[in-house]
LOPA-156693 format. One record per residue (C-alpha): residue number from 0; residue in three letters; x, y, z. Coordinates in steps of 0.05 Angstrom, whole numbers. Example, Ala and Ser with C-alpha at 12.3 -4.5 7.8 and 13.67 -1.06 7.14 Angstrom:
# residues 2
n->0 | res->ALA | x->246 | y->-90 | z->156
n->1 | res->SER | x->273 | y->-21 | z->143
# end
This chain:
# residues 149
n->0 | res->MET | x->-1155 | y->-4105 | z->-5832
n->1 | res->ALA | x->-1174 | y->-4087 | z->-5763
n->2 | res->ALA | x->-1234 | y->-4046 | z->-5743
n->3 | res->ILE | x->-1219 | y->-3986 | z->-5704
n->4 | res->ALA | x->-1253 | y->-3988 | z->-5634
n->5 | res->ARG | x->-1294 | y->-3924 | z->-5620
n->6 | res->PRO | x->-1328 | y->-3907 | z->-5557
n->7 | res->ARG | x->-1400 | y->-3918 | z->-5555
n->8 | res->ARG | x->-1443 | y->-3854 | z->-5556
n->9 | res->GLN | x->-1509 | y->-3844 | z->-5519
n->10 | res->ALA | x->-1564 | y->-3821 | z->-5564
n->11 | res->PHE | x->-1579 | y->-3760 | z->-5521
n->12 | res->GLY | x->-1519 | y->-3752 | z->-5473
n->13 | res->GLU | x->-1514 | y->-3747 | z->-5400
n->14 | res->GLY | x->-1550 | y->-3683 | z->-5394
n->15 | res->PHE | x->-1614 | y->-3710 | z->-5422
n->16 | res->ALA | x->-1606 | y->-3770 | z->-5375
n->17 | res->LEU | x->-1602 | y->-3719 | z->-5318
n->18 | res->PHE | x->-1663 | y->-3682 | z->-5340
n->19 | res->ALA | x->-1701 | y->-3747 | z->-5344
n->20 | res->GLU | x->-1682 | y->-3767 | z->-5273
n->21 | res->CYS | x->-1709 | y->-3698 | z->-5250
n->22 | res->LEU | x->-1771 | y->-3703 | z->-5285
n->23 | res->LEU | x->-1779 | y->-3773 | z->-5255
n->24 | res->THR | x->-1762 | y->-3751 | z->-5185
n->25 | res->GLY | x->-1813 | y->-3690 | z->-5197
n->26 | res->VAL | x->-1867 | y->-3742 | z->-5204
n->27 | res->TRP | x->-1845 | y->-3781 | z->-5141
n->28 | res->PHE | x->-1842 | y->-3713 | z->-5103
n->29 | res->ALA | x->-1914 | y->-3693 | z->-5130
n->30 | res->LEU | x->-1939 | y->-3765 | z->-5103
n->31 | res->ALA | x->-1905 | y->-3757 | z->-5035
n->32 | res->ALA | x->-1927 | y->-3685 | z->-5025
n->33 | res->LEU | x->-1999 | y->-3694 | z->-5038
n->34 | res->PRO | x->-2018 | y->-3687 | z->-4966
n->35 | res->VAL | x->-1990 | y->-3618 | z->-4961
n->36 | res->VAL | x->-1957 | y->-3634 | z->-4891
n->37 | res->THR | x->-1908 | y->-3680 | z->-4925
n->38 | res->VAL | x->-1875 | y->-3631 | z->-4968
n->39 | res->PRO | x->-1812 | y->-3620 | z->-4926
n->40 | res->ALA | x->-1800 | y->-3694 | z->-4923
n->41 | res->ALA | x->-1815 | y->-3703 | z->-4998
n->42 | res->LEU | x->-1768 | y->-3647 | z->-5014
n->43 | res->ALA | x->-1713 | y->-3679 | z->-4971
n->44 | res->ALA | x->-1727 | y->-3748 | z->-5004
n->45 | res->ALA | x->-1720 | y->-3718 | z->-5074
n->46 | res->ALA | x->-1659 | y->-3678 | z->-5059
n->47 | res->ARG | x->-1625 | y->-3741 | z->-5029
n->48 | res->HIS | x->-1645 | y->-3778 | z->-5091
n->49 | res->LEU | x->-1619 | y->-3728 | z->-5140
n->50 | res->ARG | x->-1553 | y->-3721 | z->-5099
n->51 | res->ALA | x->-1544 | y->-3798 | z->-5102
n->52 | res->TYR | x->-1559 | y->-3801 | z->-5176
n->53 | res->THR | x->-1510 | y->-3746 | z->-5193
n->54 | res->GLU | x->-1453 | y->-3777 | z->-5145
n->55 | res->GLY | x->-1462 | y->-3843 | z->-5182
n->56 | res->ASP | x->-1493 | y->-3881 | z->-5123
n->57 | res->PRO | x->-1542 | y->-3931 | z->-5134
n->58 | res->THR | x->-1612 | y->-3904 | z->-5123
n->59 | res->SER | x->-1686 | y->-3927 | z->-5139
n->60 | res->TRP | x->-1759 | y->-3917 | z->-5123
n->61 | res->GLY | x->-1754 | y->-3960 | z->-5061
n->62 | res->SER | x->-1693 | y->-3917 | z->-5033
n->63 | res->PHE | x->-1734 | y->-3854 | z->-5048
n->64 | res->TRP | x->-1789 | y->-3878 | z->-5006
n->65 | res->ALA | x->-1745 | y->-3905 | z->-4955
n->66 | res->ASP | x->-1715 | y->-3834 | z->-4948
n->67 | res->PHE | x->-1781 | y->-3803 | z->-4951
n->68 | res->ARG | x->-1805 | y->-3849 | z->-4889
n->69 | res->ASP | x->-1742 | y->-3830 | z->-4850
n->70 | res->ALA | x->-1752 | y->-3754 | z->-4863
n->71 | res->TRP | x->-1821 | y->-3757 | z->-4845
n->72 | res->ARG | x->-1810 | y->-3795 | z->-4781
n->73 | res->THR | x->-1761 | y->-3744 | z->-4760
n->74 | res->GLY | x->-1789 | y->-3682 | z->-4790
n->75 | res->TRP | x->-1864 | y->-3679 | z->-4783
n->76 | res->ARG | x->-1859 | y->-3619 | z->-4738
n->77 | res->VAL | x->-1828 | y->-3580 | z->-4799
n->78 | res->GLY | x->-1890 | y->-3601 | z->-4839
n->79 | res->LEU | x->-1940 | y->-3576 | z->-4792
n->80 | res->ALA | x->-1901 | y->-3509 | z->-4781
n->81 | res->MET | x->-1900 | y->-3502 | z->-4853
n->82 | res->VAL | x->-1974 | y->-3509 | z->-4865
n->83 | res->GLY | x->-1985 | y->-3462 | z->-4805
n->84 | res->ALA | x->-1937 | y->-3409 | z->-4833
n->85 | res->ALA | x->-1970 | y->-3415 | z->-4901
n->86 | res->LEU | x->-2039 | y->-3402 | z->-4867
n->87 | res->VAL | x->-2013 | y->-3339 | z->-4831
n->88 | res->LEU | x->-1984 | y->-3307 | z->-4896
n->89 | res->ILE | x->-2051 | y->-3326 | z->-4931
n->90 | res->LEU | x->-2092 | y->-3294 | z->-4883
n->91 | res->ASN | x->-2044 | y->-3232 | z->-4880
n->92 | res->LEU | x->-2054 | y->-3227 | z->-4957
n->93 | res->ALA | x->-2132 | y->-3235 | z->-4945
n->94 | res->VAL | x->-2126 | y->-3178 | z->-4895
n->95 | res->LEU | x->-2090 | y->-3135 | z->-4946
n->96 | res->ALA | x->-2138 | y->-3148 | z->-4998
n->97 | res->GLN | x->-2190 | y->-3105 | z->-4965
n->98 | res->GLU | x->-2196 | y->-3031 | z->-4981
n->99 | res->GLY | x->-2174 | y->-2982 | z->-4931
n->100 | res->VAL | x->-2115 | y->-3016 | z->-4897
n->101 | res->PRO | x->-2063 | y->-2964 | z->-4886
n->102 | res->GLY | x->-1996 | y->-2981 | z->-4915
n->103 | res->ARG | x->-2026 | y->-3039 | z->-4956
n->104 | res->PRO | x->-1973 | y->-3039 | z->-5015
n->105 | res->GLY | x->-1911 | y->-3040 | z->-4965
n->106 | res->PHE | x->-1946 | y->-3095 | z->-4924
n->107 | res->ALA | x->-1964 | y->-3135 | z->-4983
n->108 | res->LEU | x->-1890 | y->-3129 | z->-5007
n->109 | res->ALA | x->-1864 | y->-3150 | z->-4941
n->110 | res->THR | x->-1910 | y->-3214 | z->-4937
n->111 | res->PHE | x->-1883 | y->-3234 | z->-5006
n->112 | res->VAL | x->-1812 | y->-3224 | z->-4984
n->113 | res->VAL | x->-1825 | y->-3265 | z->-4919
n->114 | res->ALA | x->-1859 | y->-3322 | z->-4963
n->115 | res->ALA | x->-1795 | y->-3320 | z->-5009
n->116 | res->LEU | x->-1747 | y->-3325 | z->-4951
n->117 | res->ALA | x->-1790 | y->-3381 | z->-4917
n->118 | res->VAL | x->-1788 | y->-3422 | z->-4986
n->119 | res->THR | x->-1712 | y->-3410 | z->-4990
n->120 | res->VAL | x->-1702 | y->-3437 | z->-4917
n->121 | res->LEU | x->-1747 | y->-3494 | z->-4932
n->122 | res->LEU | x->-1709 | y->-3514 | z->-4993
n->123 | res->ARG | x->-1643 | y->-3506 | z->-4964
n->124 | res->ALA | x->-1660 | y->-3548 | z->-4901
n->125 | res->ALA | x->-1686 | y->-3602 | z->-4948
n->126 | res->ALA | x->-1623 | y->-3601 | z->-4986
n->127 | res->GLU | x->-1582 | y->-3607 | z->-4921
n->128 | res->TRP | x->-1620 | y->-3673 | z->-4898
n->129 | res->ALA | x->-1579 | y->-3733 | z->-4903
n->130 | res->PRO | x->-1598 | y->-3805 | z->-4878
n->131 | res->GLY | x->-1556 | y->-3834 | z->-4822
n->132 | res->SER | x->-1506 | y->-3888 | z->-4831
n->133 | res->GLY | x->-1541 | y->-3944 | z->-4794
n->134 | res->GLY | x->-1612 | y->-3969 | z->-4771
n->135 | res->GLY | x->-1651 | y->-3920 | z->-4815
n->136 | res->THR | x->-1637 | y->-3862 | z->-4769
n->137 | res->CYS | x->-1624 | y->-3793 | z->-4791
n->138 | res->SER | x->-1558 | y->-3754 | z->-4777
n->139 | res->ARG | x->-1594 | y->-3690 | z->-4797
n->140 | res->SER | x->-1667 | y->-3686 | z->-4794
n->141 | res->PRO | x->-1706 | y->-3628 | z->-4827
n->142 | res->SER | x->-1717 | y->-3593 | z->-4763
n->143 | res->THR | x->-1645 | y->-3595 | z->-4739
n->144 | res->ALA | x->-1626 | y->-3573 | z->-4814
n->145 | res->LEU | x->-1667 | y->-3514 | z->-4804
n->146 | res->ALA | x->-1630 | y->-3497 | z->-4742
n->147 | res->ARG | x->-1563 | y->-3502 | z->-4784
n->148 | res->ILE | x->-1587 | y->-3445 | z->-4832
# end
């Protein structure tokens, strides 16, 4: 009597593997983003890593850091601009926290809307970044990805 061949089942399935990869990538992102100016480069590298993972391309710790270095080399100005914009928004909220500012609720709402839009643009630009095909250069740096949005 021949045994029936059954496909091997994973204990938790593909969804759990993707969740675990997202958690691991989040830890790598947190390490890379510790100096705040590197947040855009870390986001770009994390997005590239997860894109490669979901498409079945080989990816690793080393490829994440190589992508991070490429993104930082071409997009450090974006990191500085992000820090500058965040400081301006924080200063605006500090001024609005004072009593007697006319139109305070409206300006506070506008500040939060601008901050949300800035975060959206930053995330979209990081998702658009892609490493170049040769020599470690980037076909789209974070700054050129910002221009495309």
